[in-house]
Backbone as CSV, one residue per row, in Angstrom:
resi,resn,N_x,N_y,N_z,CA_x,CA_y,CA_z,C_x,C_y,C_z
1,UNK,-8.212,5.898,6.656,-6.867,5.509,6.302,-6.231,4.775,7.468
2,UNK,-5.338,3.885,7.126,-4.675,3.055,8.126,-3.173,3.122,7.912
3,UNK,-2.415,2.761,8.947,-0.961,2.763,8.847,-0.440,1.392,8.466
4,UNK,0.693,1.369,7.773,1.330,0.122,7.400,2.820,0.332,7.211
5,UNK,3.567,-0.771,7.195,4.990,-0.707,6.917,5.309,-1.641,5.760
6,UNK,6.028,-1.119,4.786,6.390,-1.893,3.605,7.480,-2.885,3.989
7,UNK,7.248,-4.168,3.667,8.205,-5.214,4.037,8.781,-5.945,2.832
8,UNK,8.328,-5.630,1.632,8.863,-6.309,0.462,8.174,-5.894,-0.816
9,UNK,8.585,-6.530,-1.895,8.062,-6.239,-3.225,7.449,-7.498,-3.814
10,UNK,6.389,-7.328,-4.569,5.762,-8.434,-5.290,6.141,-8.283,-6.762
11,UNK,6.694,-9.338,-7.333,7.041,-9.334,-8.758,5.986,-10.154,-9.493
12,UNK,5.337,-9.558,-10.464,4.285,-10.233,-11.223,4.603,-10.149,-12.715
13,UNK,4.625,-11.291,-13.372,4.902,-11.294,-14.810,3.662,-10.961,-15.627
14,UNK,2.496,-11.137,-15.047,1.246,-10.799,-15.732,0.369,-9.993,-14.782
15,UNK,-0.099,-8.842,-15.246,-0.971,-7.986,-14.445,-2.150,-7.536,-15.298
16,UNK,-3.203,-7.110,-14.623,-4.313,-6.470,-15.307,-3.759,-5.226,-16.020
17,UNK,-4.183,-4.947,-17.228,-3.669,-3.783,-17.955,-3.817,-2.456,-17.206
18,UNK,-4.815,-2.342,-16.336,-5.014,-1.099,-15.600,-3.943,-0.853,-14.540
19,UNK,-3.210,-1.897,-14.142,-2.172,-1.710,-13.123,-0.778,-2.080,-13.627
20,UNK,-0.600,-2.143,-14.937,0.718,-2.505,-15.482,1.819,-1.561,-15.046
21,UNK,1.557,-0.297,-14.934,2.599,0.667,-14.565,2.687,0.897,-13.061
22,UNK,1.916,0.153,-12.274,1.901,0.342,-10.825,2.636,-0.804,-10.141
23,UNK,3.546,-0.441,-9.253,4.309,-1.413,-8.496,3.403,-2.052,-7.439
24,UNK,3.662,-3.318,-7.109,2.952,-4.007,-6.037,3.949,-4.269,-4.913
25,UNK,3.523,-4.094,-3.689,4.426,-4.349,-2.568,3.713,-5.135,-1.470
26,UNK,4.511,-5.692,-0.565,3.983,-6.351,0.630,4.028,-5.351,1.766
27,UNK,2.937,-5.253,2.502,2.824,-4.283,3.576,2.161,-4.934,4.786
28,UNK,2.687,-4.647,5.970,2.112,-5.158,7.218,1.382,-4.014,7.913
29,UNK,0.107,-4.184,8.269,-0.600,-3.146,9.022,0.052,-2.929,10.390
30,UNK,0.202,-1.661,10.789,0.809,-1.323,12.081,-0.087,-0.335,12.822
31,UNK,0.159,-0.209,14.146,-0.570,0.784,14.936,0.231,2.089,14.979
32,UNK,-0.231,3.050,15.787,0.422,4.360,15.833,1.816,4.339,16.459
33,UNK,2.182,3.232,17.108,3.543,3.087,17.642,4.389,2.213,16.721
34,UNK,3.885,1.951,15.536,4.546,1.168,14.488,4.726,-0.310,14.848
35,UNK,3.902,-0.818,15.756,3.906,-2.240,16.098,2.928,-2.962,15.176
36,UNK,3.321,-4.122,14.648,2.424,-4.849,13.732,1.093,-5.209,14.382
37,UNK,0.028,-4.991,13.658,-1.311,-5.378,14.095,-1.571,-6.817,13.678
38,UNK,-1.020,-7.189,12.526,-1.199,-8.520,11.976,0.142,-9.010,11.446
39,UNK,0.385,-10.288,11.567,1.622,-10.847,11.018,1.487,-11.172,9.540
40,UNK,0.248,-11.185,9.046,0.003,-11.477,7.625,0.159,-10.212,6.796
41,UNK,1.097,-10.195,5.867,1.236,-9.008,5.014,0.119,-8.935,3.984
42,UNK,-0.126,-7.736,3.505,-1.099,-7.487,2.452,-0.360,-7.115,1.177
43,UNK,-0.902,-7.483,0.038,-0.368,-7.013,-1.240,-1.064,-5.694,-1.549
44,UNK,-0.276,-4.648,-1.759,-0.839,-3.316,-1.979,-0.359,-2.728,-3.294
45,UNK,-1.245,-2.043,-3.995,-0.839,-1.249,-5.149,-0.055,-0.060,-4.602
46,UNK,1.081,0.237,-5.238,1.996,1.250,-4.705,2.327,2.298,-5.766
47,UNK,1.447,3.269,-5.985,1.731,4.299,-6.978,2.817,5.278,-6.531
48,UNK,3.248,5.210,-5.269,4.260,6.141,-4.748,5.685,5.599,-4.837
49,UNK,5.839,4.336,-5.243,7.163,3.701,-5.326,7.921,3.775,-4.004
50,UNK,7.302,3.266,-2.960,7.919,3.251,-1.641,9.060,2.239,-1.590
51,UNK,9.824,2.310,-0.494,10.930,1.370,-0.292,10.644,0.509,0.925
52,UNK,11.329,-0.625,1.002,11.188,-1.509,2.158,11.541,-0.725,3.419
53,UNK,10.681,-0.834,4.431,10.887,-0.122,5.691,10.086,1.160,5.812
54,UNK,9.596,1.707,4.704,8.803,2.931,4.754,7.502,2.693,5.504
55,UNK,7.097,3.682,6.307,5.790,3.661,6.960,4.855,4.474,6.072
56,UNK,3.695,3.905,5.787,2.764,4.499,4.832,1.367,4.552,5.425
57,UNK,0.485,5.301,4.775,-0.933,5.156,5.078,-1.627,4.669,3.828
58,UNK,-2.672,3.869,4.046,-3.308,3.152,2.955,-4.813,3.113,3.136
59,UNK,-5.480,2.803,2.033,-6.926,2.631,2.054,-7.246,1.252,1.499
60,UNK,-8.383,0.719,1.908,-8.799,-0.598,1.449,-10.221,-0.567,0.930
61,UNK,-10.624,-1.653,0.329,-11.983,-1.776,-0.177,-12.233,-0.892,-1.380
62,UNK,-13.433,-0.345,-1.469,-13.814,0.475,-2.623,-12.923,1.701,-2.783
63,UNK,-12.472,2.285,-1.663,-11.611,3.466,-1.734,-10.294,3.160,-2.444
64,UNK,-9.813,1.928,-2.323,-8.545,1.543,-2.951,-8.643,1.574,-4.469
65,UNK,-9.814,1.343,-5.011,-9.957,1.330,-6.465,-9.944,2.737,-7.053
66,UNK,-10.214,3.751,-6.213,-10.280,5.144,-6.677,-9.097,5.980,-6.215
67,UNK,-8.006,5.361,-5.805,-6.867,6.097,-5.243,-6.114,6.921,-6.289
68,UNK,-6.198,6.550,-7.543,-5.530,7.306,-8.602,-6.535,8.215,-9.290
69,UNK,-6.130,9.438,-9.530,-7.055,10.424,-10.096,-7.451,10.118,-11.530
70,UNK,-6.561,9.496,-12.288,-6.816,9.331,-13.720,-7.490,8.024,-14.115
71,UNK,-7.649,7.086,-13.152,-8.263,5.801,-13.519,-8.712,5.020,-12.291
72,UNK,-9.592,4.066,-12.516,-10.021,3.149,-11.476,-9.214,1.868,-11.644
73,UNK,-8.624,1.368,-10.554,-7.760,0.194,-10.644,-8.351,-0.980,-9.876
74,UNK,-8.034,-2.203,-10.280,-8.513,-3.385,-9.564,-7.607,-3.687,-8.370
75,UNK,-7.892,-3.083,-7.223,-7.053,-3.257,-6.040,-7.913,-3.279,-4.782
76,UNK,-7.552,-4.145,-3.832,-8.222,-4.164,-2.527,-7.507,-3.252,-1.536
77,UNK,-6.205,-3.017,-1.759,-5.396,-2.185,-0.869,-4.499,-1.300,-1.729
78,UNK,-4.503,0.018,-1.463,-3.650,0.949,-2.197,-2.978,1.902,-1.221
79,UNK,-1.680,2.075,-1.385,-0.916,3.032,-0.579,-1.201,4.425,-1.126
80,UNK,-1.532,5.366,-0.224,-1.880,6.716,-0.674,-0.975,7.797,-0.086
81,UNK,-0.055,7.434,0.814,0.836,8.460,1.357,1.963,7.874,2.189
82,UNK,3.023,8.679,2.347,4.157,8.317,3.194,4.033,9.033,4.532
83,UNK,4.395,8.357,5.610,4.351,8.945,6.945,5.747,9.448,7.293
84,UNK,5.860,10.730,7.597,7.137,11.295,8.023,7.338,11.124,9.522
85,UNK,6.269,11.393,10.271,6.331,11.204,11.728,4.918,11.236,12.284
86,UNK,4.802,10.748,13.512,3.523,10.793,14.238,3.798,11.426,15.585
87,UNK,3.060,12.447,15.936,3.168,13.092,17.248,1.985,12.626,18.092
88,UNK,2.279,11.946,19.185,1.225,11.459,20.081,1.092,12.376,21.279
């Protein structure tokens, strides 16, 4: 799992039927001090309905397609949790 910060929302008028009820958001990967690792945001499936500014943890690749218990979704990046704090 990796850390990220939600920076926006993606609005799509047409989606694959498997992700119709799932929100899409823009997320920037960050390190443990919440500094951006990349300036390029990623589009992530967001089953948790996060808000802009939330720090999250996410999975990518094959793991992203299995993030929901009830179905397999067509996603390269899926948010799987909210970060409350990090103790270093």
